[in-house]
LUMDREN-164121 format. One line per 3 residues: their letters; for each residue z, x, y of C-alpha. Coordinates in Angstrom, 3 decimals, decimal comma, always signed. Each point is the difference from the previous one (the first is absolute). Layout:
a> Z:X:Y  ...
***
This chain:
xxx> -126,992:+177,738:+61,108  -0,491:+2,064:+3,095  +1,802:+1,571:+2,929
xxx> -1,711:+1,232:+3,159  +1,828:+2,326:+2,403  -1,582:+0,648:+3,357
xxx> +1,364:+2,337:+2,683  -1,441:+0,138:+3,500  +0,663:+2,141:+3,034
xxx> +0,610:+3,676:+0,564  +1,042:+1,831:-3,146  -1,416:-2,573:-2,392
xxx> -1,360:+2,769:-2,244  +3,580:+0,979:-0,844  +0,042:-3,017:-2,285
xxx> -1,956:+1,966:-2,588  +2,572:+2,816:+0,046  +2,863:-2,427:-0,532
xxx> -1,867:-1,640:-2,883  -0,947:+3,424:-1,387  -3,484:-1,309:-0,778
xxx> -3,173:+1,811:+1,002  -2,371:-2,359:+1,831  -2,940:+1,820:-1,600
xxx> +1,109:-0,914:-3,513  +0,340:-3,304:-1,789  +3,437:-0,454:-1,538
xxx> -0,643:-1,637:-3,384  +2,698:-0,171:-2,691  -0,139:-1,955:-3,237
xxx> +3,160:-0,683:-1,951  +0,592:-2,211:-2,982  -0,571:-3,518:+1,223
xxx> -1,117:+0,666:+3,576  -2,158:+2,056:+2,358  +0,868:+1,065:+3,572
xxx> -2,577:+1,116:+2,528  +0,550:+1,182:+3,567  -2,740:+0,658:+2,492
xxx> -0,378:+0,559:+3,747  -2,400:-2,455:+1,642  +0,529:+1,360:+3,531
xxx> +1,037:+3,518:+0,981  -0,261:+0,995:+3,664  +2,295:+1,721:+2,473
xxx> +1,361:-3,321:+1,241  -0,449:-2,322:-2,976  +0,685:+0,381:-3,702
xxx> -0,177:-2,716:-2,631  +0,890:+0,430:-3,651  -0,290:-2,668:-2,685
xxx> +1,673:-0,161:-3,404  -1,392:-2,090:-2,838  +1,801:-0,797:-3,240
xxx> -1,865:-1,380:-3,003  +1,941:-1,216:-3,019  -0,958:-0,296:-3,639
xxx> +0,838:-3,669:-0,721  +0,452:+0,634:-3,730  +2,471:+2,836:+0,511
xxx> +1,807:-2,168:+2,539  +1,071:-2,540:-2,634  +0,613:+2,360:-2,927
xxx> +3,632:+0,108:-1,155  +0,898:-2,711:+2,498  +3,178:-1,973:-0,798
xxx> -2,101:-3,094:+0,690  -2,732:+1,022:-2,405  +0,538:-3,142:-2,063
xxx> -0,878:-2,200:+2,975  -3,560:-0,869:+0,935  +1,001:+0,325:+3,649
xxx> +0,012:+3,791:-0,357  -3,764:-0,262:+0,456  +0,257:-2,444:+2,893
xxx> +1,566:+1,975:+2,816  -0,896:+1,891:+3,144  +1,597:+3,385:-0,849
xxx> -3,380:+1,674:-0,372  -0,997:-0,831:+3,552  +2,961:-0,307:+2,373
xxx> +2,070:+2,563:+1,854  +3,431:+0,123:-1,643  +2,523:+2,421:-1,487
xxx> -2,799:+1,053:-2,362  -2,036:+1,141:+2,971  +2,927:+1,922:+1,485
xxx> +0,511:+1,843:-3,286  -3,652:+0,857:-0,442  -0,565:+1,405:+3,495
xxx> +3,211:+2,045:+0,037  -1,828:+3,073:-1,302  -2,533:-0,263:+2,832
xxx> +2,526:-0,750:+2,742  +3,087:+1,809:-1,278  -0,316:+2,959:+2,344
xxx> -0,177:-2,197:+3,101  +2,650:-2,408:-1,276  +2,502:+2,818:-0,491
xxx> -0,915:+1,781:+3,237  -0,928:+3,224:-1,778  -2,782:+2,090:+1,429
xxx> -0,755:+3,584:+0,927  +2,432:+1,431:+2,521  -2,618:+0,188:+2,729
xxx> -0,578:-3,764:-0,224  +3,647:-1,076:-0,176  +0,098:-1,130:+3,689
xxx> -2,580:-2,657:-0,901  +2,386:-1,599:-2,503  +1,982:-1,437:+2,912
xxx> -3,041:-0,786:+2,122  -0,539:-3,691:+0,707  -3,688:-0,745:-0,544
xxx> -1,815:-3,094:+1,147  -0,405:-1,361:-3,498  -1,925:-2,897:-1,415
xxx> +1,064:-0,896:-3,549  -2,035:-2,507:-1,961  +0,873:-0,911:-3,585
xxx> -0,662:-2,718:-2,523  -0,746:-2,296:-1,512  +3,633:-1,068:+0,095
xxx> +1,193:-3,048:-1,949  +3,355:-1,154:+1,320  +1,978:-3,218:+0,043
xxx> +1,117:+0,846:+3,528  -1,661:-1,965:+2,801  -1,696:+1,947:+2,757
xxx> +2,905:-0,568:+2,383  +2,402:+1,850:-2,311  -2,477:+2,794:-0,709
xxx> -0,264:+0,630:+3,720  +3,783:+0,126:+0,331  +0,124:+2,737:-2,597
xxx> -2,276:+2,322:+1,960  +0,358:-0,951:+3,657  +3,580:+1,393:+0,316
xxx> -1,482:+3,351:-1,069  -2,229:-0,039:+3,119  -3,198:-1,085:-1,708
xxx> -2,534:-2,487:+1,260  -0,830:-2,121:-3,049  -3,358:-1,576:-0,749
xxx> -0,442:-2,022:-3,189  -3,451:-0,704:-1,405  -1,038:-2,356:-2,783
xxx> -3,158:+0,530:-2,016  -3,087:-2,142:+0,487  -1,123:-1,996:-3,028
xxx> -2,762:-2,426:-0,841  +1,963:-2,089:-2,482  -0,566:-3,726:+0,285
xxx> +3,460:-1,054:-1,173  +3,319:+0,033:+1,854  +1,946:+2,183:-2,415
xxx> -1,166:+3,143:+1,766  +1,359:-1,313:+3,306  +3,514:+0,472:-1,406
xxx> -0,510:+3,638:-0,956  +2,751:+2,345:+1,146  -2,272:+3,063:-0,210
xxx> -0,466:+1,747:+3,327  -0,483:+3,372:+1,673  +2,551:+1,421:+2,412
xxx> -0,981:+2,104:+2,978  +2,834:+1,820:+1,770  -0,364:+1,863:+3,284
xxx> +2,740:+2,109:+1,475  +1,063:+3,382:+1,316  +1,941:+1,525:-2,882
xxx> +0,229:+3,166:-2,068  -2,086:+0,043:-3,160  +3,096:+0,631:-2,113
xxx> +1,851:-3,005:+1,424  -3,050:-2,213:-0,366  -0,227:+0,850:-3,698
xxx> +3,729:-0,564:-0,446  -0,383:-3,453:+1,500  -2,795:-0,826:-2,424
xxx> +1,819:+1,366:-3,055  +2,936:-2,322:+0,670  -1,707:-3,079:+1,394
xxx> -3,026:-0,314:-2,302  +2,141:-0,586:-3,131  +2,290:-2,271:+2,021
xxx> -2,972:-2,062:+1,109  -1,235:-0,366:-3,556  +3,465:-0,394:-1,562
xxx> -1,253:+1,461:-3,259  +0,561:+3,398:-1,548  -1,795:+1,189:-3,086
xxx> +2,675:+2,344:-1,332  +3,593:-0,134:-1,192  +2,340:-0,146:+2,982
xxx> +3,302:+1,829:+0,182  +2,190:+1,666:+2,640  -2,820:+2,372:+0,895
xxx> -1,501:-2,926:+1,903  +2,951:+0,131:+2,373  -0,604:+3,716:+0,482
xxx> -3,626:-0,762:+0,906  +1,132:-2,468:+2,649  +2,390:+2,579:+1,410
xxx> -2,660:+2,711:+0,016  -2,947:-1,986:+1,360  +2,105:-2,322:+2,143
xxx> +1,802:+2,808:+1,780  +0,007:-0,476:+3,748  -1,320:-3,575:+0,102
xxx> +1,088:-2,283:-2,842  +3,644:-0,437:+1,066  -1,007:-1,205:+3,473
xxx> -2,835:-2,243:-1,181  +0,658:-3,678:+0,918  -0,965:-1,067:-3,528
xxx> +1,926:+2,798:-1,691  +1,627:-2,255:-2,584  -3,161:-1,808:-0,956
xxx> -1,822:+3,309:-0,525  +2,779:+1,349:-2,215  +0,261:-3,192:-2,004
xxx> -3,729:-0,240:-0,667  -0,217:+3,721:-0,768  +2,828:+0,043:-2,544
xxx> -0,351:-3,573:-1,308  +3,001:+0,128:-2,347  +3,571:-0,823:+0,950
xxx> +1,293:+2,966:-2,004  -1,941:+2,400:+2,228  +0,553:-1,868:+3,250
xxx> +3,766:+0,128:-0,484  -0,172:+3,800:-0,277  -1,723:+0,511:+3,351
xxx> +2,305:+2,121:+2,204  +1,273:-1,706:+3,173  -1,695:+2,548:+2,235
xxx> -3,405:-1,206:-1,247  +0,676:-3,715:+0,290  +0,070:-0,267:+3,745
xxx> +2,186:-2,572:+1,725  -0,503:-3,208:-1,967  +1,069:+0,657:-3,570
xxx> +0,904:-3,682:-0,421  -3,735:-0,731:-0,197  +0,035:+1,357:-3,530
xxx> +1,342:-3,371:-1,114  -2,712:-2,181:+1,538  -3,659:-0,225:+0,972
xxx> +0,596:-1,813:+3,273  -1,639:+2,596:+2,229  -3,136:+0,197:-2,116
xxx> -0,224:-3,781:-0,298  +0,487:-0,507:+3,725  -2,604:+2,582:+0,885
xxx> -2,395:-1,466:-2,559  +0,257:-3,525:+1,370  +0,164:+1,039:+3,630
xxx> +1,342:-3,431:+0,834  +2,747:-1,287:+2,265  +1,640:-1,699:-2,964
xxx> +0,125:+3,210:-2,058  +1,372:+2,072:+2,889  +2,694:-2,560:+0,702
xxx> +0,914:+0,094:-3,679  +0,232:+3,780:+0,192  +2,217:-0,218:+3,049
xxx> +2,323:-2,529:-1,624  +0,343:+1,950:-3,235  +0,363:+3,498:+1,411
xxx> +0,499:-0,132:+3,785  +0,415:+3,737:+0,392  -3,352:+0,911:-1,579
xxx> -2,142:-1,082:+2,949  +1,571:+2,569:+2,321  +0,211:+2,739:-2,648
xxx> -3,655:-0,372:-0,988  -1,084:-0,132:+3,637  -2,671:-2,612:-0,634
xxx> -2,201:+0,154:+3,068  -0,183:-2,864:+2,453  -3,680:-0,590:-0,643
xxx> +0,915:-1,366:-3,396  +3,343:-1,698:+0,689  -0,040:-3,661:+0,975
xxx> +2,315:-1,337:+2,637  +3,611:+0,443:-0,972  +1,299:-3,234:-1,556
xxx> +3,262:-1,510:+1,179  +2,375:+0,565:-2,897  +3,388:-0,759:+1,521
xxx> +0,267:-3,296:-1,853  -2,820:+0,580:-2,487  +0,345:-0,966:-3,629
xxx> -0,773:+2,584:-2,682  -3,739:+0,212:-0,575  -1,151:-1,314:-3,376
xxx> -3,217:+1,538:-1,290  -2,944:-2,244:-0,820  +0,291:+0,989:-3,645
xxx> +3,612:-1,145:-0,061  -0,946:-3,266:+1,713  -2,572:-0,649:-2,727
xxx> +2,564:+0,547:-2,743  +2,512:-2,264:+1,700  -2,580:-2,749:+0,553
xxx> -1,132:+0,036:-3,634  +3,573:-0,053:-1,314  +0,869:-2,979:+2,223
xxx> -3,075:-1,906:-1,176  +0,899:+0,568:-3,652  +3,621:-0,986:+0,590
xxx> -1,181:-3,440:+1,223  -2,315:-0,646:-2,960  +1,134:-2,517:-2,625
xxx> -1,496:+2,130:-2,805  +0,621:+3,735:+0,164  +1,283:+1,037:-3,412
xxx> -2,988:+2,245:-0,769  -1,681:+2,241:+2,581  -2,931:+2,432:-0,061
xxx> -0,213:+2,596:+2,783  -3,601:+1,179:-0,167  -0,589:+3,420:+1,549
xxx> +3,740:+0,705:-0,006  -0,399:+3,628:+1,089  +3,355:+1,776:+0,021
xxx> +1,792:-3,285:-0,687  +1,498:-0,485:+3,474  -0,650:-3,748:-0,049
xxx> +0,513:-0,514:-3,725  +3,445:+1,537:+0,115  +1,108:-2,602:+2,576
xxx> -1,151:-2,907:-2,142  +2,647:+0,761:-2,613  +2,724:-1,281:+2,327
xxx> -1,548:-3,449:+0,517  +1,992:-2,736:-1,777  -1,765:-1,712:-2,951
xxx> -2,475:+2,842:-0,482  -0,117:+0,990:-3,678  -3,071:+2,223:-0,346
xxx> -1,862:+2,339:+2,376  -3,171:+1,813:-1,022  -0,798:+2,907:+2,345
xxx> -3,678:+0,754:-0,570  -1,499:+3,224:+1,351  -3,135:+1,987:-1,009
xxx> +1,163:+3,379:+1,382  +2,182:+1,951:-2,412  +1,734:+2,080:+2,672
xxx> +1,102:-3,073:+1,939  +1,058:-1,774:-3,168  +2,269:+2,903:-0,935
xxx> +1,665:-0,203:+3,402  +0,442:-3,731:-0,482  +1,651:+0,550:-3,391
xxx> +2,519:+2,354:+1,605  +0,717:-2,538:+2,750  +0,483:-2,807:-2,555
xxx> +2,381:+2,125:-2,078  +2,226:+0,623:+3,016  +0,009:-3,669:+1,025
xxx> +0,775:-1,217:-3,536  +3,519:+1,457:+0,279  +0,935:-3,079:+2,064
xxx> +1,739:-2,852:-1,799  -2,226:-3,007:-0,583  -3,120:+1,805:+1,143
xxx> -3,332:-0,904:-1,644  -1,816:+3,303:-0,393  -3,810:-0,160:+0,426
xxx> -2,189:+0,915:-2,954  -2,556:+2,660:+1,016  -3,511:-0,592:-1,336
xxx> -3,090:+2,127:+0,320  -2,783:-2,409:+0,861  -2,994:-0,847:+2,144
xxx> -1,785:-3,047:+1,390  -3,027:+0,952:-2,011  +1,670:-0,350:-3,418
xxx> +1,351:-3,305:-1,223  +3,606:+0,099:-1,244  +1,383:-2,976:-1,910
xxx> +3,544:+0,836:+1,114  -0,770:-1,123:+3,548  -1,139:-3,541:-0,782
xxx> +1,754:-3,093:+1,355  +2,704:+1,766:+1,999  +1,927:-1,794:+2,686
xxx> -0,849:+2,469:+2,762  -2,630:+2,691:+0,442  +0,012:+2,345:+3,008
xxx> -2,983:+1,883:+1,443  +1,696:+1,869:+2,833  -2,461:+2,143:+2,015
xxx> -2,244:+0,269:-3,051  -3,285:-1,869:+0,406  -1,225:+2,276:+2,807
xxx> -0,097:+2,846:-2,543  -2,643:-1,861:-2,041  -3,712:+0,141:+0,814
xxx> -0,853:-3,316:+1,602  -2,827:-0,742:-2,427  +2,468:+0,261:-2,905
xxx> +2,458:-2,541:+1,400  -1,595:-3,094:-1,631  +0,408:+1,510:-3,457
xxx> +3,567:+1,129:+0,734  +0,959:-3,436:+1,317  -1,508:-1,632:-3,056
xxx> +2,487:+2,015:-2,049  +2,908:-0,799:+2,327  -0,595:-3,704:+0,650
xxx> -2,093:-0,943:-3,009  +1,670:+1,967:-2,795  +3,542:+0,886:+1,087
xxx> +0,556:-3,265:+1,928  +3,343:+0,746:+1,701  +1,870:-2,974:+1,401
xxx> +0,285:+1,830:+3,324  -2,096:+2,895:+1,244  +1,183:+1,942:+3,074
xxx> -2,656:+2,183:+1,625  +0,302:+2,256:+3,057  -2,645:+2,129:+1,704
xxx> -0,443:+1,722:+3,399  -1,360:-1,906:+2,982  -2,802:+2,194:+1,325
xxx> +0,172:-1,669:+3,421  +3,471:+1,495:+0,462  -1,231:+3,577:-0,408
xxx> -0,827:+0,282:+3,691  +3,679:-0,529:+0,773  +0,664:+3,203:-1,964
xxx> -2,654:+1,800:+2,108  -1,538:+1,266:-3,207  -3,017:+2,267:-0,055
xxx> -0,682:-0,867:-3,628  -1,771:-3,194:-1,018  +2,623:-0,872:-2,621
xxx> +3,704:+0,788:-0,399  -0,272:+2,013:-3,222  -2,757:+2,224:-1,299
xxx> -0,133:-1,930:-3,295  -0,463:-3,407:+1,616  -3,451:-1,307:-0,941
xxx> +0,192:-2,703:+2,673  +2,399:-1,713:+2,386  -0,486:-3,638:+0,974
xxx> +0,314:-1,963:+3,186  +2,180:-3,109:-0,077  -3,112:-2,193:-0,324
xxx> -1,349:+2,047:-2,901  +3,327:-0,073:-1,826  +0,255:-3,753:+0,461
xxx> -3,565:-0,503:-1,230  +0,549:+2,031:-3,179  +3,412:-1,564:-0,664
xxx> -1,225:-3,590:+0,430  -2,993:+0,724:-2,218  +2,202:+1,313:-2,830
xxx> +2,439:-2,896:+0,367  -2,793:-2,545:-0,209  -1,726:+1,702:-2,923
xxx> +3,111:+0,337:-2,152  +1,979:-3,138:+0,967  +2,672:+1,634:+2,124
xxx> +1,475:-0,947:+3,341  +0,314:+2,838:+2,504  +2,230:+0,610:+2,996
xxx> -0,980:+2,823:+2,359  +2,431:+1,741:+2,333  +0,771:+3,418:+1,489
xxx> +2,634:+2,712:-0,203  +1,136:+2,273:+2,814  -0,093:-0,196:+3,780
xxx> -2,588:-2,556:+1,108  -2,256:+0,835:+2,952  -1,843:-2,775:+1,814
xxx> -3,695:+0,001:-0,817  +0,467:+2,545:-2,790  +2,522:-1,489:-2,408
xxx> +2,413:+1,796:-2,319  -0,528:+3,511:-1,394  +0,194:-1,355:-3,569
xxx> -1,609:-3,157:-1,351  +1,593:-1,941:-2,853  -1,309:-2,805:-2,195
xxx> +2,196:-2,019:-2,377  -1,992:-1,728:-2,761  +1,626:-2,839:-1,969
xxx> -1,636:-1,193:-3,231  -0,697:-3,738:-0,202  +1,201:-0,846:-3,504
xxx> -2,419:-2,237:-1,897  -2,884:+0,719:+2,376  -1,046:+3,386:-1,405
x> -3,734:+0,370:-0,462
***
């Protein structure tokens, strides 16, 4: 982890007084679990550059972790990326400048706006570059984002979120550090310590003078505090103008997609937010005509509705398996379909399965409702309970599997489980250009996304191999020459013809 601070112009040497670090000495501190070093690489009358390095002890990092029983404690990026860990470790080196405390003779420099260049990283964030820029640009920074160069021969590295941020602006050193101390943890959305109301105090202290007026105020607060219990305690004077955002992620989603469809959805759902967040005209599409417009239905909702309608028309639908059920948003709807008697909601992620269980418990209060049965499971492990069901659903699932593993997975699905009907949906990669995406795929965990021809080729191959008929269609707004945003295949088993 590293942070470089460079000041240029008249008075640049004052940076060392504000940092309270002698340019002739190497600052080197070792604490339990980490080491912090600070050194000046340039020190002239008009240019000063200081670099901080943090090195972690990977063994100390995982000791006494609440996740110590999980193997994934050893498979993470905490040792390398700039995060709340980094902010904690460099506080001793930067505390004087961050708090604006210096010798009386240098106090005028605390409020001096330097021409600063801040470079830090590597940063691992789920935010796309467009959102990262919108965090820093309102603070008068020019933002440059750099990705590392690698020699790997496989595509997995192409999807890496790791990057370095370079910020240039005319700002006081104290304010620059305040910006970083708030926005770095918000970018990472992970904090390594127990969070309580002191986190709100940190936002008030470091966000003073800029956070309330920030266009993405609510998103920053939500990602900084993470928990509803803390978010609800944020005082109104810190929330800015759009406190209703606390109940949705529409702004973040719209900014992430950067598409006309997502902005129109934002406008329909919360018309006042566009003006309050002052989204600049370079990003806004042309204003849609909404006088007689129908309420916008998200693509996710359209997928759920399409799948439910397909199942409702099937002659056999008593038993259903929802593979990759996630939080149970689709599974919970299946319990209201007439004739359905059993729903198995299969999900490999414990956190999502727990959320699904809560959702099922609430829905089961309805009279006549068939509550889904949550199951921990994976494609890679055969489970006798899923054999010979009437319907199996793979909704936005196959793209999360490495392509070379698909034949083995489909052997389990078609050859062993043999559902009467299999419903499969997956993104149409040709549609991504409609979203004006910078990324190659729609989600960082997608191992591939297929064109319509590729999806048809795979689907017809599976149908032929396992004695199924297949019908291919699309979901969502169709665009000529591109197709639908979501592809869907409905496989029907040919009884008596199984191989």
